[in-house]
C-alpha positions in Angstrom: 64.3 88.0 110.6 61.8 87.3 107.9 62.0 85.1 104.9 63.0 88.0 102.6 65.8 89.0 105.0 67.0 85.5 105.2 67.2 85.2 101.3 69.0 88.5 101.1 71.4 87.5 103.7 72.2 84.3 101.8 72.6 85.9 98.4 74.9 88.6 99.8 77.3 85.9 101.0 77.8 84.6 97.5 81.1 85.6 95.6 79.1 87.0 92.8 77.4 89.7 95.1 80.6 90.2 97.0 82.3 91.2 93.6 79.3 93.3 92.7 79.7 95.3 96.0 83.5 95.7 95.3 82.7 97.0 91.9 80.3 99.5 93.4 83.3 100.9 95.4 86.0 100.7 92.7 84.1 101.6 89.4 83.5 105.3 90.3 87.0 105.7 91.6 88.5 104.4 88.3 86.2 106.5 86.3 87.0 109.6 88.3 90.7 108.9 88.1 90.6 108.4 84.2 88.6 111.7 83.9 90.9 113.7 86.1 94.2 112.2 84.5 93.0 113.2 81.0 91.6 116.6 82.1 94.9 117.5 83.9 96.8 116.5 80.9 94.8 118.3 78.3 92.9 121.1 80.3 89.7 120.1 78.3 86.7 118.1 79.2 87.0 114.3 78.5 84.9 113.1 75.6 82.7 110.1 76.4 84.4 107.9 73.8 87.7 108.3 75.7 86.3 106.6 78.8 86.2 102.7 79.3 82.6 102.2 80.0 82.6 98.5 79.5 82.5 97.6 83.2 79.6 96.2 85.0 78.2 99.4 86.2 80.3 101.9 84.3 77.3 104.0 83.0 75.6 104.1 86.3 78.8 105.0 88.1 79.4 107.8 85.8 75.9 109.1 86.4 76.7 108.7 90.2 79.8 110.9 89.8 77.6 113.6 88.0 75.1 113.4 91.0 77.8 113.5 93.6 79.1 116.7 92.0 82.6 115.2 91.3 82.2 115.7 87.4 80.1 117.7 85.2 78.5 116.5 81.9 79.2 119.1 79.2 77.1 119.7 76.1 77.5 117.5 73.1 79.9 118.3 70.3 80.0 117.2 66.7 82.7 114.6 67.7 81.0 113.1 70.7 77.8 113.0 72.6 79.0 114.2 76.0 82.2 115.2 77.7 83.0 115.1 81.3 84.9 117.6 83.4 86.0 117.1 86.9 84.9 119.5 89.6 87.0 120.9 92.3 85.4 118.3 94.7 86.3 115.6 92.2 89.9 116.8 91.6 90.3 116.9 95.4 89.2 113.3 96.0 91.3 112.2 93.0 94.4 114.0 94.3 93.9 112.6 97.8 93.5 109.0 96.4 96.6 109.6 94.2 98.6 110.5 97.3 97.5 107.2 98.9 98.3 105.3 95.8 94.7 104.2 95.2 94.0 106.2 92.0 
């Protein structure tokens, strides 16, 4: 292994990077669950200001959900910039996680 790989290996062992990696797993699941819960309650796309986007990677994870075709970003409205609507794929994942008690 080279010097860069040794460096990366040491940094990955830190609690900070471990928390970051856990966040990469949980942030998209939390956002998908929030979008699906509100969508199922209202049957309307969820305005961006209804989402808790204060997390470490929230904005990036929201873009990841769109890229993974789990939510669609709807056009702006006079009350918000964007709204998000779960796709069938997103709803399927959400419901499966809900059954496991993980959403």
